[in-house]
C-alpha positions as a Markdown table, in Angstrom:
| # | Residue | x | y | z |
|---|---|---|---|---|
| 1 | Met | 0.0 | 0.0 | 0.0 |
| 2 | Ser | 1.6 | 3.3 | -1.1 |
| 3 | Lys | 2.1 | 6.1 | 1.3 |
| 4 | Pro | -0.2 | 9.1 | 0.8 |
| 5 | Val | 1.3 | 12.3 | -0.4 |
| 6 | Glu | 1.3 | 15.0 | 2.3 |
| 7 | Gln | -0.3 | 18.3 | 1.5 |
| 8 | Gly | 2.3 | 20.8 | 0.2 |
| 9 | Ala | 5.0 | 18.1 | -0.5 |
| 10 | Pro | 6.6 | 18.1 | -3.9 |
| 11 | Thr | 5.3 | 15.3 | -6.2 |
| 12 | Thr | 8.4 | 15.3 | -8.5 |
| 13 | Gln | 12.1 | 15.1 | -7.8 |
| 14 | Ala | 13.8 | 18.5 | -7.8 |
| 15 | Val | 16.0 | 19.2 | -10.9 |
| 16 | Gln | 19.6 | 19.6 | -10.1 |
| 17 | Pro | 21.3 | 22.9 | -11.2 |
| 18 | Glu | 23.8 | 20.9 | -13.3 |
| 19 | Val | 20.9 | 19.5 | -15.4 |
| 20 | Leu | 19.5 | 23.0 | -15.9 |
| 21 | Gln | 22.8 | 24.3 | -17.2 |
| 22 | Ser | 23.1 | 21.4 | -19.7 |
| 23 | Leu | 19.7 | 22.1 | -21.2 |
| 24 | Pro | 19.7 | 24.1 | -24.5 |
| 25 | Pro | 18.2 | 27.6 | -24.3 |
| 26 | Arg | 14.6 | 27.9 | -25.2 |
| 27 | Pro | 14.1 | 29.4 | -28.7 |
| 28 | Thr | 12.7 | 33.0 | -28.7 |
| 29 | Leu | 9.2 | 33.2 | -30.1 |
| 30 | Pro | 8.5 | 35.8 | -32.8 |
| 31 | Ser | 6.1 | 37.6 | -30.5 |
| 32 | Glu | 8.9 | 37.9 | -27.9 |
| 33 | Ser | 11.6 | 39.1 | -30.3 |
| 34 | Pro | 13.0 | 42.5 | -29.2 |
| 35 | Thr | 13.6 | 43.4 | -32.9 |
| 36 | Pro | 10.9 | 45.9 | -34.0 |
| 37 | Ile | 8.7 | 45.0 | -36.8 |
| 38 | Gly | 9.6 | 46.2 | -40.3 |
| 39 | Arg | 12.5 | 45.7 | -42.6 |
| 40 | Pro | 15.5 | 44.0 | -41.1 |
| 41 | Gly | 18.7 | 46.1 | -40.7 |
| 42 | Arg | 16.8 | 49.3 | -40.9 |
| 43 | Ser | 17.1 | 52.0 | -38.2 |
| 44 | Pro | 13.6 | 53.2 | -37.3 |
| 45 | Ala | 14.9 | 56.6 | -36.0 |
| 46 | Arg | 16.9 | 57.2 | -39.1 |
| 47 | Ala | 14.0 | 56.2 | -41.4 |
| 48 | Thr | 11.6 | 58.5 | -39.5 |
| 49 | Leu | 14.1 | 61.4 | -39.6 |
| 50 | Leu | 14.5 | 61.0 | -43.4 |
| 51 | Ala | 10.8 | 60.7 | -43.9 |
| 52 | Thr | 10.3 | 64.0 | -41.9 |
| 53 | Ala | 12.9 | 65.8 | -44.1 |
| 54 | Val | 11.2 | 64.6 | -47.3 |
| 55 | Ser | 7.8 | 65.6 | -45.9 |
| 56 | Ile | 9.0 | 69.1 | -45.1 |
| 57 | Leu | 10.4 | 69.4 | -48.7 |
| 58 | Gly | 7.0 | 68.2 | -50.0 |
| 59 | Ala | 5.3 | 70.8 | -47.8 |
| 60 | Val | 7.5 | 73.6 | -49.1 |
| 61 | Val | 6.8 | 72.6 | -52.7 |
| 62 | Ala | 3.1 | 72.5 | -52.0 |
| 63 | Val | 3.0 | 75.9 | -50.2 |
| 64 | Val | 5.0 | 77.7 | -52.9 |
| 65 | Ala | 2.9 | 76.0 | -55.7 |
| 66 | Cys | -0.3 | 77.2 | -54.1 |
| 67 | Ala | 1.0 | 80.7 | -53.7 |
| 68 | Leu | 1.9 | 80.8 | -57.4 |
| 69 | Val | -1.5 | 79.6 | -58.4 |
| 70 | Gly | -3.3 | 82.1 | -56.1 |
| 71 | Gly | -7.0 | 82.3 | -55.4 |
| 72 | Arg | -8.4 | 79.9 | -52.8 |
| 73 | Ser | -5.7 | 77.3 | -53.4 |
| 74 | Tyr | -4.6 | 77.9 | -49.8 |
| 75 | Val | -7.2 | 75.3 | -48.8 |
| 76 | Ala | -5.4 | 72.7 | -50.9 |
| 77 | Gly | -2.1 | 73.9 | -49.6 |
| 78 | Ser | -3.2 | 73.5 | -46.0 |
| 79 | Ile | -4.4 | 70.0 | -46.7 |
| 80 | Ala | -1.2 | 69.1 | -48.4 |
| 81 | Val | 0.9 | 70.3 | -45.4 |
| 82 | Val | -1.2 | 68.2 | -43.0 |
| 83 | Leu | -0.8 | 65.1 | -45.3 |
| 84 | Cys | 2.9 | 65.6 | -45.5 |
| 85 | Ser | 3.2 | 65.9 | -41.7 |
| 86 | Leu | 1.5 | 62.5 | -41.4 |
| 87 | Val | 4.0 | 60.7 | -43.6 |
| 88 | Pro | 6.6 | 60.2 | -40.7 |
| 89 | Phe | 3.9 | 58.6 | -38.6 |
| 90 | Leu | 3.2 | 56.1 | -41.3 |
| 91 | Val | 6.9 | 55.3 | -41.5 |
| 92 | Arg | 7.1 | 54.8 | -37.7 |
| 93 | Phe | 4.1 | 52.5 | -37.9 |
| 94 | Glu | 6.0 | 50.4 | -40.4 |
| 95 | Ser | 8.9 | 50.0 | -37.9 |
| 96 | Arg | 6.8 | 49.6 | -34.8 |
| 97 | Arg | 3.2 | 49.7 | -33.8 |
| 98 | Leu | 2.1 | 53.2 | -32.6 |
| 99 | Gln | 0.1 | 53.1 | -29.5 |
| 100 | Ala | -2.9 | 55.3 | -28.7 |
| 101 | Arg | -1.1 | 57.0 | -25.8 |
| 102 | Glu | 1.5 | 58.4 | -28.3 |
| 103 | Leu | -1.1 | 59.8 | -30.6 |
| 104 | Val | -3.0 | 61.3 | -27.6 |
| 105 | Thr | 0.1 | 62.9 | -26.3 |
| 106 | Val | 0.8 | 64.6 | -29.6 |
| 107 | Ala | -2.8 | 65.7 | -29.9 |
| 108 | Val | -2.8 | 67.2 | -26.4 |
| 109 | Met | 0.4 | 69.1 | -27.2 |
| 110 | Ala | -1.2 | 70.5 | -30.3 |
| 111 | Ala | -4.3 | 71.5 | -28.4 |
| 112 | Leu | -2.2 | 73.1 | -25.7 |
| 113 | Ala | -0.4 | 75.1 | -28.4 |
| 114 | Val | -3.7 | 76.3 | -29.8 |
| 115 | Ala | -4.9 | 77.3 | -26.4 |
| 116 | Ser | -1.8 | 79.2 | -25.6 |
| 117 | Arg | -2.2 | 81.3 | -28.8 |
| 118 | Ala | -5.9 | 81.9 | -28.1 |
| 119 | Ala | -5.3 | 82.9 | -24.5 |
| 120 | Phe | -3.0 | 85.8 | -25.6 |
| 121 | Ala | -5.1 | 87.0 | -28.6 |
| 122 | Trp | -5.3 | 90.4 | -26.8 |
| 123 | Ala | -1.5 | 90.7 | -27.1 |
| 124 | Pro | -0.6 | 90.1 | -30.8 |
| 125 | Gly | 3.1 | 90.4 | -30.2 |
| 126 | Phe | 3.2 | 87.7 | -27.6 |
| 127 | Lys | 2.8 | 84.2 | -29.0 |
| 128 | Pro | 3.5 | 81.4 | -26.5 |
| 129 | Ile | 2.5 | 78.9 | -29.2 |
| 130 | Phe | 6.1 | 78.8 | -30.5 |
| 131 | Ala | 7.5 | 77.7 | -27.1 |
| 132 | Val | 4.9 | 75.0 | -26.7 |
| 133 | Ile | 5.7 | 73.6 | -30.2 |
| 134 | Met | 9.5 | 73.7 | -29.4 |
| 135 | Val | 9.1 | 71.8 | -26.2 |
| 136 | Ala | 7.0 | 69.2 | -28.0 |
| 137 | Gly | 9.7 | 68.8 | -30.6 |
| 138 | Val | 12.4 | 68.3 | -28.0 |
| 139 | Ala | 10.4 | 65.9 | -25.9 |
| 140 | Leu | 8.6 | 63.9 | -28.6 |
| 141 | Gly | 10.9 | 64.1 | -31.6 |
| 142 | Pro | 11.3 | 66.0 | -34.9 |
| 143 | Ser | 8.4 | 64.5 | -36.7 |
| 144 | Ser | 6.0 | 65.0 | -33.8 |
| 145 | Gly | 7.3 | 68.6 | -33.4 |
| 146 | Phe | 6.6 | 69.4 | -37.0 |
| 147 | Phe | 3.1 | 67.8 | -36.8 |
| 148 | Val | 2.3 | 69.8 | -33.6 |
| 149 | Gly | 3.4 | 73.0 | -35.2 |
| 150 | Ala | 1.5 | 72.5 | -38.5 |
| 151 | Val | -1.7 | 71.3 | -36.9 |
| 152 | Ser | -1.8 | 73.9 | -34.2 |
| 153 | Ala | -1.3 | 76.7 | -36.8 |
| 154 | Leu | -4.2 | 75.3 | -38.9 |
| 155 | Ala | -6.5 | 74.8 | -35.9 |
| 156 | Ser | -5.8 | 78.1 | -34.2 |
| 157 | Asn | -6.6 | 79.9 | -37.5 |
| 158 | Phe | -10.2 | 78.8 | -37.2 |
| 159 | Leu | -10.2 | 81.4 | -34.4 |
| 160 | Phe | -8.0 | 84.0 | -35.9 |
| 161 | Gly | -9.0 | 83.6 | -39.6 |
| 162 | Gln | -8.0 | 81.3 | -42.4 |
| 163 | Gly | -6.4 | 82.7 | -45.6 |
| 164 | Pro | -3.5 | 82.5 | -48.0 |
| 165 | Trp | -1.2 | 82.9 | -45.0 |
| 166 | Thr | -2.3 | 79.6 | -43.4 |
| 167 | Pro | -0.1 | 77.2 | -45.3 |
| 168 | Trp | 2.9 | 79.4 | -44.7 |
| 169 | Gln | 2.1 | 79.6 | -41.0 |
| 170 | Met | 1.8 | 75.8 | -40.9 |
| 171 | Leu | 5.2 | 75.4 | -42.5 |
| 172 | Gly | 6.9 | 78.0 | -40.3 |
| 173 | Tyr | 5.4 | 76.8 | -37.1 |
| 174 | Gly | 6.2 | 73.2 | -38.0 |
| 175 | Leu | 9.8 | 74.1 | -38.8 |
| 176 | Cys | 10.1 | 75.4 | -35.2 |
| 177 | Gly | 9.1 | 72.0 | -33.8 |
| 178 | Phe | 11.3 | 70.2 | -36.3 |
| 179 | Val | 14.4 | 72.2 | -35.5 |
| 180 | Phe | 14.1 | 71.8 | -31.8 |
| 181 | Gly | 13.3 | 68.1 | -32.3 |
| 182 | Leu | 16.7 | 67.8 | -34.1 |
| 183 | Leu | 18.4 | 69.7 | -31.2 |
| 184 | Gly | 16.8 | 67.2 | -28.7 |
| 185 | His | 17.7 | 64.2 | -31.0 |
| 186 | Ala | 21.4 | 65.4 | -31.2 |
| 187 | Gly | 21.6 | 65.9 | -27.4 |
| 188 | Val | 22.0 | 69.7 | -27.5 |
| 189 | Leu | 18.8 | 70.0 | -25.5 |
| 190 | Pro | 18.2 | 67.1 | -23.1 |
| 191 | Gln | 14.8 | 65.4 | -23.2 |
| 192 | Gly | 14.2 | 66.1 | -19.5 |
| 193 | Arg | 14.3 | 68.9 | -17.0 |
| 194 | Trp | 16.7 | 71.6 | -18.0 |
| 195 | Ser | 19.4 | 73.2 | -15.9 |
| 196 | Ala | 19.7 | 77.0 | -15.7 |
| 197 | Lys | 22.5 | 76.9 | -18.3 |
| 198 | Thr | 20.5 | 74.7 | -20.7 |
| 199 | Lys | 17.4 | 76.8 | -20.2 |
| 200 | Ala | 19.4 | 79.9 | -21.2 |
| 201 | Leu | 20.7 | 78.2 | -24.3 |
| 202 | Ala | 17.2 | 77.1 | -25.2 |
| 203 | Cys | 15.9 | 80.7 | -24.9 |
| 204 | Val | 18.7 | 82.0 | -27.2 |
| 205 | Leu | 18.0 | 79.2 | -29.7 |
| 206 | Gly | 14.2 | 79.9 | -29.5 |
| 207 | Phe | 14.7 | 83.5 | -30.3 |
| 208 | Leu | 17.0 | 82.8 | -33.2 |
| 209 | Thr | 14.7 | 80.1 | -34.6 |
| 210 | Val | 11.7 | 82.5 | -34.6 |
| 211 | Phe | 13.7 | 85.5 | -35.8 |
| 212 | Ala | 15.8 | 83.9 | -38.5 |
| 213 | Leu | 13.6 | 81.0 | -39.6 |
| 214 | Cys | 9.9 | 81.1 | -38.9 |
| 215 | Gly | 9.6 | 84.8 | -39.3 |
| 216 | Pro | 11.3 | 85.0 | -42.7 |
| 217 | Val | 9.1 | 82.1 | -43.8 |
| 218 | Leu | 6.0 | 84.1 | -43.0 |
| 219 | Asp | 7.5 | 87.2 | -44.6 |
| 220 | Thr | 8.1 | 85.2 | -47.8 |
| 221 | Ser | 4.4 | 84.8 | -48.2 |
| 222 | Ser | 4.1 | 88.6 | -48.4 |
| 223 | Leu | 6.3 | 88.5 | -51.5 |
| 224 | Phe | 3.5 | 86.6 | -53.3 |
| 225 | Phe | 0.5 | 88.5 | -51.9 |
| 226 | Leu | 1.6 | 92.1 | -51.5 |
| 227 | Leu | 4.0 | 92.7 | -54.4 |
| 228 | Ser | 2.7 | 92.8 | -57.9 |
| 229 | Arg | 6.2 | 92.3 | -59.2 |
| 230 | Ile | 9.1 | 90.8 | -57.2 |
| 231 | Thr | 12.1 | 93.1 | -57.3 |
| 232 | Pro | 15.3 | 93.3 | -55.1 |
| 233 | Gly | 14.0 | 96.5 | -53.5 |
| 234 | Gly | 10.6 | 95.0 | -52.8 |
| 235 | Val | 12.2 | 91.9 | -51.2 |
| 236 | Ala | 14.4 | 94.0 | -49.0 |
| 237 | Ala | 11.5 | 96.2 | -47.9 |
| 238 | Val | 9.4 | 93.2 | -47.0 |
| 239 | Tyr | 12.1 | 91.5 | -44.9 |
| 240 | Leu | 13.2 | 94.7 | -43.2 |
| 241 | Ala | 9.6 | 95.5 | -42.3 |
| 242 | Gly | 9.1 | 92.1 | -40.8 |
| 243 | Ala | 12.4 | 92.1 | -38.8 |
| 244 | Pro | 11.0 | 94.1 | -35.8 |
| 245 | Val | 7.9 | 91.9 | -35.5 |
| 246 | Asn | 10.0 | 88.8 | -35.7 |
| 247 | Ala | 12.3 | 90.1 | -33.0 |
| 248 | Ile | 9.3 | 90.7 | -30.7 |
| 249 | His | 7.9 | 87.3 | -31.4 |
| 250 | Gly | 11.4 | 85.8 | -30.8 |
| 251 | Ala | 11.7 | 87.6 | -27.4 |
| 252 | Ala | 8.2 | 86.4 | -26.4 |
| 253 | Thr | 9.3 | 82.9 | -27.3 |
| 254 | Ala | 12.4 | 83.1 | -25.2 |
| 255 | Ala | 10.4 | 84.4 | -22.2 |
| 256 | Thr | 7.8 | 81.7 | -22.6 |
| 257 | Leu | 10.5 | 79.0 | -22.8 |
| 258 | Phe | 12.1 | 80.3 | -19.6 |
| 259 | Leu | 8.8 | 80.1 | -17.8 |
| 260 | Ile | 7.1 | 76.9 | -19.0 |
| 261 | Ala | 10.0 | 74.7 | -20.3 |
| 262 | Asn | 10.7 | 72.7 | -17.1 |
| 263 | Pro | 7.1 | 72.1 | -16.1 |
| 264 | Leu | 6.2 | 70.8 | -19.5 |
| 265 | Met | 9.4 | 68.8 | -19.9 |
| 266 | Gly | 9.0 | 67.2 | -16.5 |
| 267 | Lys | 5.5 | 66.0 | -17.5 |
| 268 | Leu | 6.6 | 64.7 | -20.9 |
| 269 | Gln | 9.7 | 63.0 | -19.4 |
| 270 | Arg | 7.5 | 61.0 | -17.1 |
| 271 | Leu | 5.4 | 59.9 | -20.1 |
| 272 | Arg | 8.5 | 58.9 | -21.9 |
| 273 | Glu | 9.8 | 56.9 | -19.0 |
| 274 | Lys | 6.5 | 55.3 | -18.0 |
| 275 | Tyr | 4.9 | 54.7 | -21.4 |
| 276 | Gly | 7.7 | 55.0 | -23.9 |
| 277 | Val | 6.1 | 57.8 | -25.9 |
| 278 | Gly | 8.2 | 59.8 | -28.4 |
| 279 | Glu | 10.7 | 58.8 | -31.0 |
């Protein structure tokens, strides 16, 4: 008669450690593979960055073409810029599956940018929207920064008025997010809370980006809509007239970055660490 097994006693003999070491490793299942989906040997970050650069080039071509056509073609130009800004997300989807939390984070940053512009409608020279777009670019990546800039310009113009300037604003605002996304990708601006020295550098870079890049892009639209014939004198007059306004917007951007950069970067850093959002 066999002895009954006591409750809690092991029913099989324990495996010796030497036996475990001699066993071959278990093969990794496809679903457990750490390699992201997509084409083998392809860097997702490099592919996304290249797609963003190509998308910006396509947006520039679309904006200039619509300006040359004239009329109400700015509607087609705005749609073209939005479609171009979506291309990098499709490339990222090829390399790895985008999660809803990433898209929600990008949408929230775009909504915050629109709200910041609407809140200071009473002060036309003060535009916090540039600073919000730049922070989104650093924290979420170049493609997300360009998308936040382009979409926030389009959405906020439903409050301030649509027109032939809309595609140019989408391009200029998107370039602000793209440039700061590159700075974050290169490590010039860390994707976390900034020290006092880093914050000062970001304020200077924010001023220069608005004054020397975004502002001239918006001034270029005036060459098509204000001048009947483009001449060197007319071009110089347009850019010189826009320089003081661009300087005011750049100073407002630097001040806004100084005030809101660390609170926003801290929130986005926690999202990056906890949920892996961003590029």
